[in-house]
C-alpha positions as CSV (number, residue, x, y, z in Angstrom):
1,M,111.6,107.5,86.6
2,H,109.0,109.0,84.4
3,I,106.3,111.2,86.2
4,E,103.5,108.7,85.1
5,N,105.5,106.2,87.4
6,F,106.1,108.5,90.0
7,L,102.5,109.3,90.3
8,N,101.3,105.7,90.1
9,Y,103.5,104.6,92.8
10,C,102.6,107.5,95.3
11,L,99.2,106.9,94.7
12,S,99.7,103.3,95.5
13,L,100.5,104.2,99.1
14,P,97.8,104.2,101.5
15,H,95.8,107.0,102.0
16,T,97.6,109.2,99.3
17,Q,95.7,111.8,97.9
18,E,96.7,114.0,94.7
19,D,95.8,117.9,95.1
20,F,96.9,121.4,93.3
21,P,96.4,123.8,95.9
22,F,99.1,125.8,94.6
23,G,97.9,126.2,91.0
24,P,97.3,123.9,88.0
25,D,101.1,123.1,87.4
26,N,102.1,122.1,91.2
27,L,101.2,118.5,91.9
28,V,101.3,117.7,95.6
29,L,100.7,114.5,97.1
30,K,99.3,114.4,100.6
31,V,98.6,111.8,103.5
32,G,96.6,112.8,106.2
33,G,96.1,116.3,104.9
34,K,100.0,116.6,104.8
35,I,102.4,117.1,102.1
36,F,104.9,114.3,101.3
37,A,105.8,115.2,97.9
38,I,105.2,118.1,95.3
39,T,106.6,118.6,92.0
40,D,106.2,121.5,89.3
41,L,104.6,120.1,86.1
42,A,105.5,123.0,84.0
43,L,109.5,122.0,84.6
44,E,111.1,120.2,81.5
45,D,113.6,118.6,84.5
46,F,111.3,116.4,86.3
47,K,112.2,117.2,90.1
48,V,110.2,116.4,93.2
49,N,110.5,118.0,96.7
50,L,110.5,115.0,99.1
51,K,110.7,115.2,102.9
52,C,113.9,113.7,104.6
53,D,115.6,113.1,107.9
54,P,117.8,116.2,108.4
55,E,120.9,114.3,109.0
56,W,120.1,111.9,106.0
57,A,119.3,114.7,104.0
58,I,122.9,116.2,104.3
59,E,124.4,113.0,103.3
60,L,122.1,112.4,100.2
61,R,123.1,115.9,99.1
62,E,126.9,115.2,99.6
63,K,126.6,111.7,97.8
64,Y,124.3,112.5,94.8
65,H,124.4,115.5,92.7
66,E,120.8,114.8,91.7
67,I,119.8,115.8,95.5
68,K,119.9,119.2,96.4
69,P,118.4,121.3,99.5
70,G,114.5,121.6,99.0
71,Y,113.5,124.5,96.6
72,H,111.3,126.7,98.3
73,M,110.9,124.4,101.2
74,N,112.7,124.3,104.6
75,K,115.9,123.1,103.7
76,K,116.6,121.2,106.6
77,H,113.5,118.9,106.2
78,W,113.2,118.9,102.3
79,N,115.4,117.5,99.5
80,T,114.8,118.6,95.9
81,V,115.6,115.3,93.7
82,S,116.0,115.2,90.1
83,F,114.2,112.1,88.7
84,Q,115.9,112.3,85.4
85,G,119.5,111.7,86.5
86,S,121.0,108.5,87.3
87,L,119.5,107.6,90.6
88,S,117.5,104.2,90.1
89,D,114.0,103.8,90.2
90,E,114.5,101.4,93.4
91,F,116.2,104.3,95.0
92,L,113.7,106.9,94.2
93,K,110.9,104.7,95.3
94,E,113.0,104.4,98.8
95,L,113.1,108.3,99.1
96,I,109.4,108.4,98.2
97,D,108.7,105.7,101.0
98,H,110.8,107.7,103.5
99,S,109.2,111.0,102.8
100,Y,105.5,109.3,103.0
101,E,106.8,107.5,106.5
102,R,108.1,110.7,108.0
103,V,104.8,112.7,107.2
104,Y,102.6,109.6,108.1
105,N,104.5,109.1,111.4
106,G,104.2,112.8,112.2
107,L,100.1,112.8,111.9
108,T,98.2,113.1,115.4
109,K,96.8,109.8,116.6
110,K,93.4,111.1,115.9
111,V,94.2,111.5,112.1
112,K,95.6,108.2,112.0
113,M,92.8,106.6,113.7
114,E,90.4,108.3,111.1
115,L,92.6,107.0,108.2
116,E,92.5,103.5,109.9
117,N,88.8,103.6,110.1
118,L,88.5,104.1,106.3
119,D,90.2,100.9,105.7
120,L,87.4,99.2,107.8
121,D,84.7,100.7,105.6
């Protein structure tokens, strides 16, 4: 998956915002103010840190060489995924969705209600 496709897919998810809080090379995607994906735009090898269920994270790392413990992240909850390997776009979207859902489901009721109210406007 190319970075443009990655970004377009992430931005198609409800209430996703892009940000650069760690400098111009570090693209961060958030929902409800919380990060669900981060990538370094300066790297030649396109990799993305995605949040993951801890047990599934271990399984994924054992099964796919493109998936490693999260670089500069909590390795229990984050994976670094190479988007230039042999993983299919559909599987990469599944990993993005999983990360998004873990973050969204962890938001407070107040934040979720604020996001839902944006839909009503």
